N, C-alpha and C positions, 0 to 999 in steps of 0.2 A: 390441528390448525396446518392447512395446505398452502405453502409458499412457494412461489417460483420467482428465482432469483435471476434478474437479467444482467449479465455483463459482458463487457468486450473483449474480456481475459480473464483467465483464471489458470493457476496452477493445477497440474502439469501441462494442460493443452495450450497454453500461450501466456507469456508474461513481458511486459515490460517495465512493471513497477510493482508497488504496493498493492494497486486494484487488483493485479493478479493472486497476489497471497490471500488477501481477504476471500476474494470471490470462491478461491479454491478450497478454502477451510471452513468458512461459514456453514454451507449445507451440511456438511458432515457433523460438524458441532452441535447444530441444531437437531439432528436427527439422534445422536447419541445422547444429548442433555435433556432434551424436553420432548423427545419423541414425535417433532414435528414431521409432518410429510413435505419434507424440503427437496427440490431439484433446480438443477444451475441448467440455465441457456444461455449458450453463446456462440459466435460465428464458427464454423470450421475453416482455418487457416490453411494456406500451402505451407506454411511452417511447421505445423501441430504433427507431431509424429503419430503416423498411421497404427504402429502398434499399440496405441493407448485406445484405440476406438474399439467398441463391441460391435454389435450388428447394426445394420442397416435397417431399421426401422418403418421409415415411410421413404417410399422411393420418388413420389410426387406430390410434394405438399400444395396444396392449390392456395396462393397468395395473390392477394387482390392489389395489383400493383400497375401504375400505368408509367411511371416515372422511367423505368428503363426498357419498356416492352418486355417482351416475354423474357421470365427469369427462372429457367428450370433449378427446382430447390428439390434437395431429399435432405433427411435427418438421420444421423448416427446416434446410438445410444452407448452410453459408456457409465461403468461404476468404478474406475480406477481409483477415484479418491475416497470411495466408500460411502458415496452418495450419487442418486442419477444423474447424469449430466446428459443433455441434447445438443448436439452440435448441428447447427444450420450450415449445409453444405450448398452454397450458392457461388459457384465459379467465376459468374460474371463480377462479382463484388469481392470475393475473399481469396481468391487463386491468385494471390500477388506476391512478390518477394517479401514484403514487410507489412506490419501489422496497420499501422498509422503513415501518416504522412503525404496523402493524395488528395487531390483537388476535388475529388467527388466524396471525400469521407463523410460528409453530411447526409447524401444519399446513401452510401453504402449501410450506414447503421440505421438511418429511417427505415431500409429494407429488412433490415435484421428486426428491427422492432415489430415492423409488421408481419414478418414470418413467422417470430416469436407467439405473437397473439394467436394466429392462425391455428400454429402447433398445439397452445393451449387448448382449443376446441378439440382438437384430435385426441386428447390424451385423457378423457373421462371428466370427471366434475370439474367445476370452475375453483381457481385458487381463489381461497380467503384473502390472500395477500400476493400482490405483484411487488418485488422489491427491485426497483431500477438502481443502478449504479453509475453516476457522473453521466455527461452530455451525452454520451452514445445512447443510453436508454431514456433519456428525456421525450423521446418521441412515443414511447409506449405509454407513459404515464400521462402524457396529454392526449394521447388517443383514448385511454380508458376513461379519462373523466367525461369525454363526450360520449362514448359508447354506452356509460351507464345508463343513460336517458333512453336508448332503443334497442340495444341489445340485451336481451334476457338473461343470456348467459352470463354477462358481466355485471349484472344488476348490483350483486352483493359484494362484489371484488374491491378491495380498497387499496391504495396505493402507499409505499413508503418509497422515498428518493433519497439516496446517500451522495454526499458530496466527499470524494476524495482528494481532490484540488481544483480549487475554484477558479484557479487561473487559466484552466482548460475550458473553453466555454463551447466550443463547436458552433463559431460563428459562420453563417453565410446570408446569401442574397434573399430577403424576404419575399422577392417576386417568384423563388422557386417552391413557395408553401403550396400554391395550389396543384403543382405537379407532383408532389410528395403526398398529397390528400388531406392538406390541412388549409383548405380555403378558407375556412370559418373560424381559424384559430390564430389570425395573425397576432391579434393582443396577447394572445399566451406566449407566443415566441419572441415578440419584438422587444428589442434594447437597444435604444440609441441608434436607430438607423438600421440594424443588422437583425439577423433572426438567430435566434440559439438555443440547442437543444438542452443545455444548461438550464438557461433562463424558463423554458417550458416546463422542466421537471419540477423546477422549485414553485412555480406558479400553480400547477396543476396538482401536486400530490396532496394527499390527505396528511402524511406526515412527512417531515424532512429530518435526516440525520445527517451528521457527519462524525468524522473519525477519532474525535477528542474533545472533552469538555471545554477547554481553553480556546480552539480552535472555532467551535461555534460562538463564542463570544468576540473573537477577533475578525471573523467575517462578516459581521454587523458594522464594523468601524470600515471609513473609505480606504485606509492603507492596506488592507487584506480583502474587502469586498470586490474589486475588481470589477465597478459598475454595479453590481447588484446588492449592494449592502443595504440599500433601502427597502428592497423587496424581503430579504431577511429579516430585517427590524421590523416590516409589516407583520413578516408571518413568525415573529419569534415564539409565539406560543404553541407553535406546529414544530420547532426545532429543538434538536435533542443532539447532546454529543456523547457518542458511546466509543471509548478508545478499543483499537483493534487489540485482538489477541495475538499469541504465536503458536505455532503448531508444535506441540511437545514431543509428537512423535518424530518430528524431524529436527527440531532444534533442541537436544538434549544431551548434556556432556556425559551424561551416565552410559548412553547407547549410541553416540553418535559413531557412523561407520566410518566417517572421513577423517577422523583425527587419529593422532599416534598414541593415545592412551584416553582412558574414560576415568571420569571422577565426578564427585559429587559435592554437597555443601558439607557432608561430614567428613570427607576426605578428599584434600585437595592436591593429594601428591602428584596426579596425573597430569596435573596443568603445568607442571615444571617439566616435564616431558615433552607434552606440547608446544611448550615454549623453545626448547632447544630444537624442535622439528621445524618449527617454523623459521627460525635462525637460519637452519640449513636450508631450508627451500629458497631462502634468498641470499644464501652465499654470504651472511653476515658472520661476524666473530661468535663464538658460542661463548658469550658473557651472561651469564644467566642473571647475575645481581642488577645488572642495567635494564631499567625499564622498557618495555615495547609500547610505544604510543602508535594508534592503527586508526586507520580511517578507510572504509568502505562505502564508497558514494559516487553517484552520478557527478561530473567534474562540471558542475553548471553553477551559475552566481545563487540560486536558490540555496545550494548546499553550504555556502558560506566559505567557498574556496580562495574568495580575494583575501580573508583573514588569514587562512593557513597560508598563502604565499608571502603576507607581510610578516607573518610570525615564524617562517620557515627556521631561521638563524637560530630565534630564542629556544624553538623547541630542541634542536639539537643542543644549546647552552645547557637545557637543564639536565644533560647527561644522557636522555634517551636515544634509543632507536626510533626511526619512524618509517612505518610499511603503509604503504597505500594500494589499494585494490580500486580499479575504476576506470572510466571513459567518458568522453564528453568534449568540452569546449576545447580547441585547439591550443588556446594559450596555457589552459592548466594543464595539459599533458605536455606540453613542452617544458613548462616549469618543472614537472615532476622527474621529467627525463633529467633536466639540467641540474636540479637538487641531487639526483641519485650520482651524476657525474661529478659534483662538488664533493659529496660525502660518500663514496662508495662503501665504506666501511661501516656507515650509520644509516643508509637509507636502502629502502627495498621497494622496489615499484613492480606493478602489473597492471599494464593498460589493456583494459577488457573487463570480462565478467568471467568468473570460473565458481561455479557452485562449492565443488570440492574445497577449493583456495579459502573460500569466503569462510569457510567452517573451520578451517585450519587457523585461521587469523582470529576468530572469535574464542577460539579456544587458547592459543597461545599468547595473544597480546595481554598487557596489563591494564593499558588505558585504551579507551575508543572515545576518538575525537570529532564530535557532530556540532558543529557552531553554526546552524543553518539560520540564514535570514528569516524564512519561515518553514514551518513543518506540519502540516494537516496532523499526522500522528506521527511517523517513524517507526520502523521495526526494529532496527539494528541496534538501537539503545536497550531495547528489551531483551533483545538476542544476546547483548553484551552482559547484562545483569545475571542473566541464566547461567552463563558460562564463567562468571566470577570474574569480568573484564569489567573496570568500573569506567562509567561514563562521565566524560566531561562535555556538556551540551550548552546552546542557548536555551534561556527560558522561554520558548514559544512552543505554540501549539500541543502537540502531544508530548513533546519533551519534557514541557513543564509539568503535564500531568503523571507521567511515568518516572522522573530522576528528582530525588529529594536530596538537598544538600546533606552533606555529612556533617553531624554536630557531634565535636569531639568529647563534649561534656556529658551528653545523653547517649552516645553511642549510636543514634539513629541516622537514618539516612542511607542512600545507595550509591551516591556518586556526587558531582560537582556541577553547578551550573551558574552563568552569568546573565543579567538582564541586557545590558547595553550592548549594541553590535557594534562593537570594536575591538581591534587588536590588542590593546591593553587589556580590556576586561576578559577576553579569553585566555590570554597568557597569563594572567594573576590566576584564574581557576585552575588551568592547567599545571602552574607551578605549585598551588596548593594540593593538588593531586599527586605530583611527584614527592612532595615534601611527606605526605602521608604514607606513600609507596614504601618510604625508608623505615618506617615505624611499624613494623611487622604486626603488632597486636591490633594497631588500628585498621591496617589495611585488612587483615582477617575478618575483622567486623564488618567493615563496608562490603566486603565479600558475600560475606555470609548474608547480610541484611538483602542484598539483591538476589541472591539465588534462593531466599525463602519464598519471594514473593511470587502471587498467583497473577501471572500474565496470560493465563490459557486461555484458549478460544472457548472453551467451556464458561467461564467466567462471562465474557462477550456475549455467549450464544444467548445466556439466562437474560441479559438485559435487551436484545433484540425480540427475545420472546415476548417479552412485556411490551416493547413498542409495538408490535404485530397486533396482540391483544387489544391495546389501546386505539389503534387505527381500525380495526375490526368494529368496534362500538361506535364509530363515527357515522 
């Protein structure tokens, strides 16, 4: 199975969110688990660490492109992740301080898709499957649907299109479609008077996937469909939910180089050392008997920070420390600063992102709070269970799929979750977790349940391989 994975970002080359983690891990897992000939294609950004690049393999890629005139394009090759990666170097579009947020983003990623398809023709045999991710690659999915009818190279290539967050659709003026080379695909792109890379991918793909089973159901409803629920219901026979995995080479308490001690499900002694180290990191009292409630999150409405703001006093009244790492909306950053000033001996805050500190928090915290309004998949709740840090989440999307309520009578379950999006429901679940924390036998059982689960990318890769074979048979 020859698979080309197109993504606007991928760890370690570029990352703003979960898409980067998925695209960076999946090609390697496909190769290791199923022997697939899987390769990644992504843009080369100004922010990409040049030390990660291997050789320059194409000095002048010929790309049929009229929207931006002449666009010199090179291709670099890297195997940093353990799988082949091809990085499209087009300074006109990608030599910018940030990855996203430009008025011509639709044009930038339309060019990336056209360049990726040109590159595939230079790399040998055609791919069996092109796997596009989010709206940025919807242009490639739409173009391949048309090309199969006149380009013999792609006549047997099938397409998979993955939704990582339906809220971001890449909308632009439909009048731009002819300039981008889609004069005949207006109906594929158009939705409610605009053109959308997301809509094109959903309409043109042979198979559609998203990043959890529950999210696959949620996006077929108006509340989470963002105007495309009708199309997803129409194509529901082509839609499947595959929960993301996590990279156990990176997120493993038994080998983690960022933490103060190592531990595993059979010996949790090191977790106590990590907890004391985390308290020292934030200059908090070394009161190891007091639980640490932690949050690692973008500080945006989607992540439920309005609930955390409303519940701040209740969190502290539970007797817990509260530690937060993240950045985002100014009002939420200001809230965290004020909360730390209000209770400097109980609250630790780091505004921004720090990868090493994220590992320290996962290892040292006792409870991980993730009350998202919606969450296509989520990764931190899976990192948490791996590290024996018990998640408290809202039952939405991938959080609902990966967290099971602890049942004291049966002894099963790996965390706590609540259905209703309300401060009261969240606090009730959090207090239940704190109550169980003080029952050491019950708490150890919850930790053991979570740490023993298989949330690896190898598991997810097997599902994707089944999906690719299904697409290839179409």
